[in-house]
N, C-alpha and C positions, 0 to 999 in steps of 0.2 A: 458601529459596524452593521452593515445591511444584512437582513435575513436571507437575502439571495445568495450569500456565501455558503450557506449550508444546504446541501443537495436534498436532504430528506426531512429532517426535523429542524424548524427554525430556531435560531439561538434565543429568540425571545421566549421560547418555551423551555429553556434550560436554566438550571441553577447550579451553584457550586457550594460545597460545604466541607467541613473537616472530617477526618476519620472519627471513630468513637472517642479516642483520647483527645479532648479539646484543650490542648495546651497552648501557651502563647506562641510557641514555634509552629504548631499546627495552624493556628489562625493566620500567622504571617504567610505561610505557604498557601493557605486557602485564598488569601487576598491576591497573591501573585498569580495563582492558577485561574482565579475568576477573571482577572485582567487579561491573562493570556488567551482565554477562550472568549472573552467579551460577554460574560454572562453574569447574572445577578448572584451576589454572595449572600448566603443565609446561614444563621447559626444552627448547629447540629441539634443542640438541646436534647441529646439522648434519643433522637428519633431514628427509627429504622428507615431503610430505603423506601419501603412501601408507604410508610407514614409521610415521608417527604414528598413523594409523588402526590399523595392525596391532599395533604394540607397546603402544599405550595402550588397546587395545580400545574405541576411541571410534567413535561414529557421526557426530559433528560436530566439526570443527576450526575454531576461531576464530583467525585470525591478526591480531595487534594492529597493523595498519597505521594510518595517520592516520585513515582510515575503516575500521572492522573489515571483514575479508574472511572469509566463511564458506564452508566446504567440507563437502559431505555425502558419506557413505560410498558412496551409490548412484551418485554422479557426481563422483569425486574430482578430475577434470581441469577441472571448471567451478567458477568462483567466483561467489559472490553478495555484492554490496556495494551501498551506496547510491550512486546517480548520477542526476542530474536527466534525463539522456538527452534524449528527444524533447520533454520538457516545456520545456526551454530554447529549442528552436527555435520551439515554438508560442508561448511567451511573447514572444520577440523579434518574431515576426510580428505579434502583437497590439499591441506597442509601436509597430510601423510602420504601424498602421492596419488590419491585416487582421482579419477576424472569425473567431474560432475556431468550428469546427463544433459542438462540444459546448456551448459557451457560448451559441451562437445557438439551437440546438434547445431547450435547457433554459430559455432566457429569463433567464439569470443576470445580475444587475445589481449595481453597486456598493452596498455596504451590506447585501447579502443574507446570510442564514444558510443555508448549504448543507450537507446531510449526504451525504458520500461513504460509502455503506454498504459499499463493498468497496475498501479502501485499496490493497491489493496493494503495488506498488513505488512508489506515490505520484505517478505521472505526471499523471493527471487531477487529483489533489488539489492539486498545485502550480499547475496552470493555473487551477483554480477559485479558489484563494487569490489569484491575481493579479487575476482578474475581479471578485471581491467588494471588493477594495480595502482600505484601512486601516480603514474603518468596518465592514467585513463580517467574517464568521468562517466557518470550516469545521470541522465535526465529522467525523472520519474513523473508521470502524469496521473492524476487521480481526481475524479469528479466529486468525491465525498469530502466536504470541508472538514468534517470531524476526523476522518482518517488522516488527512493531511496535517491537521493540528497536533494529533498524537505523535506522528512521526517527527514533525519539526520540534516538538518538545524534547523528544529523545535526542535529537541532534544537538540541541542547545543546552542540555543539562550539564551544569558545572561539575557535579559529583556523580558521574554516570553509574548507573546500576549494572550496566553490562559493558565493562571496559574492553572486552574482546572485540566488540563491533563499533566502538566509538570512532575510531579512525576511519572505518569504512563508511559510516554515516556522513562524514564530512565530504566524501566524494560524490554525494548525491545532491543534485538540485531538484527540488520538488516544485511542480507547477500544478496549482489547483484549477481544474476546469475539465470540460468535455474533451476527451482525447481526439475525437474526430476533428474538432475545430483547431485544437492545438497542433496536431500533426500536419494539417493542411496549411498551417501558417509557417511551418518550418521550411528552410531553404532546401533545394534539391541536394542530395548527397551530403547532408550535414551530420549524418551519423553512420557508423558502420553497420549497426544492427538495430532493428526495432523488434521488441518482444510484446506479444499480446497474451494475456491470461485472464479472460473474462470469468474469473472463478466464481463470482456470486451468482452467475446465471445457472450454474450446475446444481442440481439437488444434492444435498449433503448425504454421504454414505456412512457418516459416523459423527459423533459429537466432537466439535472442534471449534477453534477460534474463528475459523472461516464461517461457520454457521452463526456464531454470535454476531459477527460483523455484518450479516445480511440486513440487520435493522438500520444500518448506518449508511447504506449506499443503495443505488438504483441498479438493478441487474438488467442486462439486455444483450442480445447477440451483436456481434461486430457488424458494422455497416460496410457495404461495398465501397463507399467513399472513403471511410477510414483506412481500409486496406489499400486502396489505390494510392492514397496520400503516403502511407507507410512505404510502399514500394518506390515512390518518388524520392523519399527522404533517405532510405537505406542504400548505402553504397555496396553492401555485401549481401545481406539477407534479412528476411522478415520471418519471425518464428511465431507459431500459433500453438497454444496448449488447450486441449479440449478432451472430452470423452470420445473414444474412438467411434462409438455408436451414435454420436450426436447429430451426424449429418453435416457438420460444419466443414470437415475435411473435403467431403465431396463438393460442397458449395463453392469452395475456393480452389478446387482442383489439386488437392494435396494428398500425399500418402502419409498416414500415421506411422511413426517409427515403431510403435508396439501396438498392433491392432487388437490384441486381447488383454492389454493392461488396463488398470483403472483409469489412467489418463495417458494421453499420447501427445507427442510433438509432431508438427508438420512444418516444413521449412520451404519457403520460396527463396530461390537463389537469384541474385541479380546476374544476368548474362552479360558478358563482355567486361571490359575494364572501365571502372568509374572511379574518379578521384574524389576524395572528400573535399568539401568546401572548407577553406581556411586551413 
């Protein structure tokens, strides 16, 4: 597997090992996980994460838990792993009749095809997957190879740790790559809605998994070309999520839905009637 697949830290600088309890079952899972990520397998030998970084000259340590746990040399005390997090609360609220803010502003309906152009940790992706229902589908794009592999592992886990979202994960097709290039390669009107949330560009305002994930992806503002391609692809709307004071809403000629909130949505609506391809 080529190092070019990983957008930040090359896989040649990564290792996989067992949790502290180095049992035969843990070693089998570690072999599977090392193969999944395509990284070198090393024995734990009662070593701490810090010792593994130093002694194995690694930049990434993957611990083969039930869901893989990733550690980065730049932040060895923080772990990155798949967890539905706030998505579960939002989905449960929707099941109880509440209207999710993103789903409302985007106008997402059952049966829709939605492109989440910035997968990240997959929180919005899972909420969107719930909203489109069994007849809908979600295409998620993400430049970080590491985040994609974590999400895909959760999709394929035979004994899911989070059964509430397992069926939702199956509605998501993940594509690894630059969202600008991927969007521009899509056919016109091939999705109902395109969603952008360049979350890792924003400075964190609290300790969160989003902050931890910054080591695994490259942050940057949306390009005008990516937005133009999204407008060509979306038959209904393009949705932006940003800080109201970021200047991004002004740059794209949009009004934030909540100008004084911690984050806001801006929506570009497709004018006129456009039919979905296919």
